[in-house]
N, C-alpha and C positions, 0 to 999 in steps of 0.2 A: 504494500500500500504506500501511498505517496506522502502521507503526513499524519500528524497528531489528530487533527479534527476527524479525518476519515476513520482512523483507528478507534477513537473514542465513540463515534457514532455506531460503528459495527460492533464494538464491545457491548454497548447497551442493547443492541438488537440480539446478539448472541445470548446474552444473559436472559433476556425476555423469552427467547425461544426455549432455552434450557429449562425455564420454570414450567413450560407447558408440554415438555416431552413426557411420554409415558414412562412409568417406573422401570420398565424393561430396558430402557436405553441407558440407565445409570446416570449419575451426576456428571456435570461438565464444569470445569473451572476455566474462566477466560482471563488471560493475562496479556495486557498491552505491553509493547516494547517500542519506545522511541526515545530520541536523544534528550528531550527536556524532562523526561520522567526522572524523579529522584533516584539516586543510585540504589537505595534499599529496595525500591519497587522494581528496578531493572533486574536485580539479582533473583527475583522470584522465578524468572524463567528457568533457572538452573535447578530449582528445587523439584524433587519428584512429585508427581501428582499423587494425591491420596489413593489408597488402594481402591480399585474398582471405578476410578474417576478418569474421565478423559480430560486432557489438558490441551486447550486451544490457545495458541500464541498468535497475537495479531501484531505484526511488525512492519516497520518501514522497510523500504528496499535496502537502505544502508544497513540497518540492523540485521536484516535477513542475510546479508552477505558478509557481515563483519564478525559474527559470532557462530560458534558451533555448539549446538545443544544436543546432547545425546538422547536417543530414544525417539527422535522425530520419525514418524511413519509417512506422513503426507505433507506436501507443501502446495498450497493453493495460491497461485500468483495471478493478480489482476492484469498483468501485462502492461502496467502503466508506470511511468517514471516522471519525475519532475526534473527539468533541466533548464539551465539558463538559455535564453534565446535573445539574440540581438536583432532588432528590426532596424535595417539601414535608414528607414524613413523617420525613425524616432531616435532620440538621443540617450536612451536608457535600455537596460536589459530587463527582461521579465522572466519569471519562473513559470514555465508552461508545462502542462501535462502532455506526454507523448506515449504512444503505444511502442513497446520495445519489440524487437524482432524475435519471432518464435524460435529461431535457431539458437539464439542466446539462452533462452529458457531451457531448451533441450540440453545444451552443453552443461548448464548448471546442474540439471537433474542427474545427468550421467556422472558428473564429477563428484556429486554429493551422495550418490547411490541411494536416491529416494524416489518415491513416486511423485510425479508432478502433475497437477491439475491446473490447466490454464483456462482462465475465463475468457 
């Protein structure tokens, strides 16, 4: 995901969905990960999930590629990145969302030995 706002919105949605899942699905803990999160909260991603609980980590693209978290089974990638873009007609740069190339996603998934689901 590309930023804190998107992660926090999706975390709220995931937590709401988790409250409405049938008991047979088991509990789900949702953990955000982005740069401005306090360090103590960032470290939660490395703690094991409680027994019988699914751990869902919502991370920015930078966090996703900067840390290794053991036990990850699936990565769902939106295929979006934020990058600086200079418009010659204007005098400033903007941060714009772009779709990344699917080949890069596949390379990442092979190198990390995980299952990749691209949206």
